[in-house]
Each structure stands twice: as structure tokens, then as C-alpha cells.
C-alpha positions as CSV (number, residue, x, y, z in Angstrom):
1,X,3.2,-13.2,29.6
2,X,4.5,-15.6,27.0
3,X,8.3,-15.1,26.3
4,X,9.9,-16.7,23.2
5,X,13.5,-15.9,23.5
6,X,15.3,-14.5,20.5
7,X,14.0,-16.3,17.4
8,X,15.2,-15.2,13.9
9,X,13.7,-12.3,12.2
10,X,10.3,-13.5,10.6
11,X,7.3,-12.0,8.9
12,X,4.2,-13.3,10.8
13,X,1.2,-13.6,8.4
14,X,-1.2,-13.7,11.5
15,X,0.1,-12.6,14.9
16,X,-2.6,-14.2,16.7
17,X,-5.6,-16.7,16.1
18,X,-7.9,-13.8,16.0
19,X,-6.6,-12.7,12.8
20,X,-6.1,-16.3,11.1
21,X,-9.9,-17.2,12.1
22,X,-10.9,-14.2,9.8
23,X,-12.8,-15.9,6.7
24,X,-10.9,-13.8,4.1
25,X,-7.3,-13.9,2.8
26,X,-7.9,-10.1,2.3
27,X,-7.1,-9.8,6.0
28,X,-3.4,-9.9,7.3
29,X,-1.0,-8.7,9.8
30,X,2.6,-8.8,8.9
31,X,5.6,-7.1,10.8
32,X,9.1,-7.6,9.8
33,X,10.5,-7.3,13.3
34,X,11.7,-9.9,15.8
35,X,9.2,-11.0,18.3
36,X,10.2,-11.2,21.8
37,X,7.1,-12.0,23.6
38,X,3.5,-11.3,24.0
39,X,0.5,-10.9,26.4
40,X,-3.1,-11.7,25.1
41,X,-6.5,-11.1,26.5
42,X,-9.7,-11.7,24.7
43,X,-13.4,-11.9,24.7
44,X,-15.9,-12.9,22.1
45,X,-15.8,-9.3,20.5
46,X,-12.6,-7.8,21.9
47,X,-9.0,-8.8,21.4
48,X,-6.1,-7.1,23.4
49,X,-2.6,-7.9,22.8
50,X,0.6,-6.4,24.0
51,X,3.6,-7.3,21.7
52,X,7.4,-7.1,22.5
53,X,9.6,-6.6,19.5
54,X,13.1,-5.9,18.5
55,X,13.9,-3.8,15.4
56,X,17.4,-4.5,13.9
57,X,17.3,-1.7,11.4
58,X,15.9,1.9,11.3
59,X,12.8,0.8,9.2
60,X,10.3,-2.0,10.0
61,X,8.0,-3.2,7.1
62,X,4.4,-3.2,8.4
63,X,1.4,-4.6,6.6
64,X,-2.1,-4.3,8.2
65,X,-5.8,-4.8,7.2
66,X,-8.3,-6.6,9.6
67,X,-12.3,-6.9,9.5
68,X,-12.5,-5.2,13.2
69,X,-11.7,-1.7,14.1
70,X,-8.0,-1.7,15.4
71,X,-6.5,0.7,17.9
72,X,-2.6,0.6,18.4
73,X,-0.5,2.4,21.1
74,X,3.1,2.4,20.9
75,X,4.9,2.7,24.4
76,X,8.1,3.9,22.3
77,X,7.9,6.7,19.9
78,X,7.7,5.9,16.2
79,X,9.7,8.7,14.5
80,X,8.3,8.6,10.9
81,X,6.2,6.5,8.4
82,X,6.8,6.1,4.8
83,X,4.3,4.1,2.7
84,X,0.7,3.5,1.7
85,X,-2.3,4.6,3.9
86,X,-5.5,3.0,2.2
87,X,-3.7,3.2,-1.2
88,X,-2.5,6.7,-1.0
89,X,1.2,7.4,-0.7
90,X,2.0,9.2,2.7
91,X,5.4,10.3,4.1
92,X,5.2,12.0,7.6
93,X,7.3,12.7,10.6
94,X,5.6,12.0,14.0
95,X,6.0,14.0,17.3
96,X,7.2,12.2,20.3
97,X,3.8,12.0,21.9
98,X,2.0,11.0,18.7
99,X,1.9,7.2,19.5
100,X,-2.0,6.2,19.0
101,X,-3.2,4.9,15.4
102,X,-6.7,4.3,14.6
103,X,-7.3,1.9,11.9
104,X,-11.1,1.4,10.9
105,X,-12.0,-2.0,9.8
106,X,-11.0,-3.0,6.3
107,X,-8.4,-0.2,6.1
108,X,-5.1,-0.9,4.9
109,X,-1.5,-0.1,5.8
110,X,1.6,-1.0,3.7
111,X,4.8,0.9,4.5
112,X,7.8,1.3,6.8
113,X,7.8,2.7,10.4
114,X,10.9,4.2,11.7
115,X,11.6,2.8,15.2
116,X,14.7,1.3,16.6
117,X,15.8,-1.2,19.2
118,X,13.3,-3.0,21.7
119,X,9.9,-1.7,21.8
120,X,6.4,-2.7,23.1
121,X,2.9,-1.8,21.6
122,X,-0.7,-2.5,22.1
123,X,-3.0,-3.8,19.6
124,X,-6.7,-3.8,20.3
125,X,-9.2,-5.2,17.9
126,X,-12.9,-4.6,18.3
127,X,-15.9,-5.9,16.5
128,X,-18.2,-3.1,16.2
129,X,-21.1,-5.5,16.8
130,X,-20.5,-4.8,20.4
131,X,-22.3,-1.5,19.9
132,X,-24.8,-2.5,17.3
133,X,-27.5,-0.6,19.4
134,X,-25.9,2.6,18.3
135,X,-26.2,2.5,14.3
136,X,-25.1,6.1,13.9
137,X,-21.7,5.5,15.8
138,X,-21.2,2.2,13.9
139,X,-21.8,3.8,10.5
140,X,-19.5,6.7,11.3
141,X,-16.6,4.6,12.7
142,X,-16.8,2.3,9.6
143,X,-16.7,5.3,7.1
144,X,-14.2,7.3,8.7
145,X,-10.6,7.6,7.5
146,X,-7.2,6.3,9.2
147,X,-5.9,8.4,12.0
148,X,-2.3,7.8,11.9
149,X,-0.2,9.0,14.8
150,X,-2.0,11.0,17.2
151,X,-2.1,11.9,20.9
152,X,-5.1,11.8,23.0
153,X,-4.3,11.7,26.8
154,X,-7.6,10.2,27.8
155,X,-7.2,7.2,25.4
156,X,-3.6,6.9,26.5
157,X,-4.5,6.8,30.1
158,X,-7.2,4.2,29.5
159,X,-4.8,1.9,27.6
160,X,-2.4,2.1,30.1
161,X,-4.8,0.6,32.5
162,X,-5.0,-2.5,30.5
163,X,-1.5,-3.6,31.1
164,X,-2.3,-4.8,34.5
165,X,-5.4,-6.8,33.1
166,X,-3.1,-8.4,30.7
167,X,-0.5,-9.2,33.2
168,X,-2.8,-10.2,35.9
169,X,-6.1,-11.4,34.5
170,X,-8.9,-13.0,36.5
171,X,-12.5,-14.0,36.0
172,X,-13.7,-10.3,35.7
173,X,-11.1,-9.4,33.0
174,X,-13.1,-10.1,30.0
175,X,-16.0,-8.0,31.3
176,X,-13.4,-5.2,31.9
177,X,-12.2,-5.1,28.5
178,X,-15.5,-5.4,26.9
179,X,-16.6,-2.2,28.8
180,X,-13.3,-0.6,28.0
181,X,-13.9,-1.3,24.3
182,X,-17.2,0.4,24.2
183,X,-15.9,3.4,26.0
184,X,-13.0,3.5,23.6
185,X,-15.4,3.4,20.7
186,X,-17.3,6.4,22.0
187,X,-14.3,8.3,22.5
188,X,-13.0,7.6,18.8
189,X,-16.5,8.6,17.5
190,X,-16.3,12.1,19.4
191,X,-12.9,12.6,17.9
192,X,-14.1,11.7,14.5
193,X,-17.1,14.1,14.7
194,X,-14.7,16.9,15.9
195,X,-12.3,16.3,13.0
196,X,-15.1,16.2,10.5
197,X,-16.5,19.7,11.8
198,X,-13.1,21.3,11.8
199,X,-12.2,19.9,8.4
200,X,-9.0,18.0,9.7
201,X,-10.7,14.6,8.8
202,X,-8.2,13.3,6.0
203,X,-9.6,11.8,2.8
204,X,-8.3,8.3,2.0
205,X,-9.4,6.2,-1.1
206,X,-9.2,2.6,-2.3
207,X,-5.7,0.9,-2.6
208,X,-4.9,0.5,-6.3
209,X,-5.3,-3.3,-6.3
210,X,-9.0,-3.0,-4.9
211,X,-9.9,-0.1,-7.3
212,X,-8.6,-2.0,-10.2
213,X,-10.8,-5.1,-9.3
214,X,-13.9,-2.7,-8.8
215,X,-13.3,-1.1,-12.3
216,X,-12.9,-4.4,-13.9
217,X,-16.2,-5.5,-12.1
218,X,-17.9,-2.3,-13.5
219,X,-16.5,-3.0,-17.1
220,X,-17.5,-6.7,-17.0
221,X,-21.0,-5.8,-15.9
222,X,-21.4,-3.3,-18.5
223,X,-24.7,-4.8,-19.9
224,X,-26.6,-4.4,-16.6
225,X,-26.5,-2.2,-13.6
226,X,-23.9,-3.6,-11.1
227,X,-25.4,-3.6,-7.5
228,X,-23.6,-1.1,-5.1
229,X,-23.6,-3.9,-2.4
230,X,-21.6,-6.1,-5.0
231,X,-18.9,-3.4,-5.5
232,X,-18.6,-2.6,-1.7
233,X,-18.1,-6.3,-1.1
234,X,-15.2,-6.4,-3.6
235,X,-13.6,-3.8,-1.5
236,X,-14.8,-5.5,2.0
237,X,-16.5,-2.1,3.1
238,X,-19.9,-0.9,3.9
239,X,-21.9,0.8,1.0
240,X,-21.3,4.2,2.6
241,X,-17.6,3.6,3.4
242,X,-17.2,2.3,-0.2
243,X,-18.7,5.2,-2.0
244,X,-16.7,7.8,0.1
245,X,-13.5,6.1,-0.8
246,X,-14.3,5.5,-4.4
247,X,-15.1,9.1,-4.9
248,X,-11.9,10.1,-3.0
249,X,-10.0,7.9,-5.5
250,X,-11.7,8.7,-8.7
251,X,-13.6,12.0,-8.4
252,X,-16.9,10.3,-9.4
253,X,-19.4,7.9,-8.4
254,X,-19.6,4.0,-9.4
255,X,-22.7,4.8,-11.4
256,X,-21.2,7.8,-13.2
257,X,-18.1,5.6,-14.1
258,X,-20.1,2.8,-15.3
259,X,-21.9,5.2,-17.7
260,X,-18.6,6.5,-19.0
261,X,-17.5,2.8,-19.6
262,X,-20.7,2.2,-21.4
263,X,-20.3,5.3,-23.5
264,X,-16.7,4.2,-24.4
265,X,-17.9,0.7,-25.3
266,X,-20.8,1.9,-27.5
267,X,-18.7,4.2,-29.3
268,X,-16.1,1.5,-30.0
269,X,-18.9,-0.8,-31.3
270,X,-20.3,1.8,-33.6
271,X,-16.9,2.1,-35.2
272,X,-15.4,-1.5,-35.0
273,X,-18.6,-3.7,-35.6
274,X,-21.7,-4.0,-37.7
275,X,-24.2,-4.4,-34.9
276,X,-27.3,-2.3,-35.2
277,X,-28.0,0.5,-32.7
278,X,-30.5,-1.7,-31.1
279,X,-27.9,-4.4,-30.6
280,X,-25.4,-2.2,-29.3
281,X,-27.7,-0.5,-26.9
282,X,-28.4,-4.0,-25.3
283,X,-24.7,-4.8,-25.1
284,X,-24.2,-1.7,-23.3
285,X,-26.8,-1.9,-20.7
286,X,-29.5,0.5,-22.3
287,X,-33.0,-0.9,-22.2
288,X,-34.1,1.1,-25.2
289,X,-32.3,2.4,-28.2
290,X,-33.5,5.9,-27.5
291,X,-31.8,5.9,-23.9
292,X,-28.5,5.3,-25.7
293,X,-29.2,8.0,-28.1
294,X,-30.0,10.5,-25.3
295,X,-26.9,9.8,-23.5
296,X,-24.7,9.6,-26.6
297,X,-25.9,13.0,-27.8
298,X,-25.2,14.5,-24.4
299,X,-21.7,13.2,-24.5
300,X,-20.8,13.6,-28.0
301,X,-23.2,16.0,-29.4
302,X,-24.1,13.5,-31.9
303,X,-26.6,10.6,-32.4
304,X,-25.2,7.1,-32.5
305,X,-25.9,6.9,-36.2
306,X,-24.4,10.5,-37.0
307,X,-21.2,9.3,-34.8
308,X,-20.9,6.0,-36.8
309,X,-21.3,7.7,-40.2
310,X,-18.8,10.6,-39.1
311,X,-16.1,8.1,-38.1
312,X,-16.5,5.9,-41.0
313,X,-15.9,8.5,-43.5
């Protein structure tokens, strides 16, 4: 274990090189608490770290977003959380035993945890490429929601066994943590499926910054269909995960929202410009004027010509 004494409080933009090597500034790990020491064990696709910190106030600022699935286990209890979970405000008290946190790849936490004094916790980052032969499990994990503060005795016991590997690593330790990581993803998959079946899986959306970026992308691409993959890339999510979170945030689909934006733009051009219906159709992403007319009549119960005449009276 590497001990660093008692440095002054610091916000660490990257606790470990694993995070700093991520090729996107959208990924971060920030904890506003004094770092006392750490132990690290890593393979190509799994990173395990035990951190020792000191909290000098009742609330610790915590910001987290990584491109790998993360499991955190706190050896000391966190009493409460107040902040954003994937862009949605959350304020919750936690039971003494609720010390596990599963953060799917590209999910985001930005808030305050209530924990005092000296404490230690495990951070595990897992690249799901380690189970790429199981596409159903990969897709389910990527599209799942945050599980913030839960208890699972089997997972807790398995995490506890990692401590001896961290403190006394040998030539087999990397193989052991990779086997453990595969088992962990399987256990998390089972938990997610059970939560989905009993209706306890929470619905998280896009954070406001990402949602605004996506909507602006839809608006800028109004003259042509914006590919789903392009929108998902803006959010750093898979297509399926993006669609679910977009719907949770807006209650609609990207395609439907883009149609709404086209209708809004067409209505403004009909009133504020002298462009012909054909020109407006092209500017708003309709291949034919009759396509605009059909959509316009459905929305406003008027043809574009009737709408223009009515508004210009």
C-alpha cells in the first residue's frame, strides 16, 4: 500500500492513470476529500483500487463519470446523498448496510455524500469487452440505470476477498481479478433482470448539459435526418442506452422531437419569410412539399398555404 501522509485537501481530477488515459475529457473522477493512501491492482480490462480518505466536513463533493462500468464498495457507511444522478435530482438517506454502488459506463454522479472521519472504499472499473462473447449481458449492463446504495451479501463477500489480493499481490493476481470481474458482471446482470421484472429499476435520463447538446444537434441538423449513432455519440452512450435515457428525460423519441423542431421552424418561416413552400420544405428536411403539407395539416389542421394566409391577415 502506498501511503501519502497528510496532504492538504485537494480535488483530484483523476484518481488513477486508468481514468487519465481515457481519450475524452467527458470522463472524470473528483472527490473533495483528503487522500491518505491507496492500493492498486490492474489488468488490461480490470482496475481495482482501495482508497483511504479523510472527510473534514459532513458532506463530501463527489463527481464521477467513466467509460467503464464501476462498482464502489464503502467499508464505512454513507449516511445520505444529495445531488444529481444522471441529471436527475436525488436526495436519499441510506441504510447502514447499503454500501454498494453500481455506476454503468457513461453514467454520471454529481453531488454530496454524507460521510465523516476516516473511511476507505473500493473502486472497481471493468471494461465490458471482457465479456464481449455475451452480447445480451453487455447490452443490458450498458442500458441499465444507476444502482445507488444497495446491499448484496454475495457481492460484498466477493469484494472483501480482493483486499488480500491488493495487499499481497503475486503473479496470479491479475488472472484472479479478471475472473472475479466476470463473475461480478454476471451477478449484476442477474440483479438488473430481477429489478426490471419486479418494477424496481429506476429511470434515469440525460444530464441537462448533454440533453441541451443533443437538442442543439437535432436543431442544427433540421434539414436532414440526424443519425441515431451520432446523437448517442454526443452523450457517450450506446444507441439503446441513449434512446432509453432520452425518452426518460423528454417523454419522446429523437425522431419525434426533430419532427417537432421541423414543424416549429416551418411555421416560423411561413410567417417571417417570403420563401416558397418548396423552399421551406427543403430547409426543414422534407424531400417533397407534399410531405410538409401532410405533416403540417396533421399538426395544425391547416395546409402551409392556409397557415401563412391566416397568420398574415
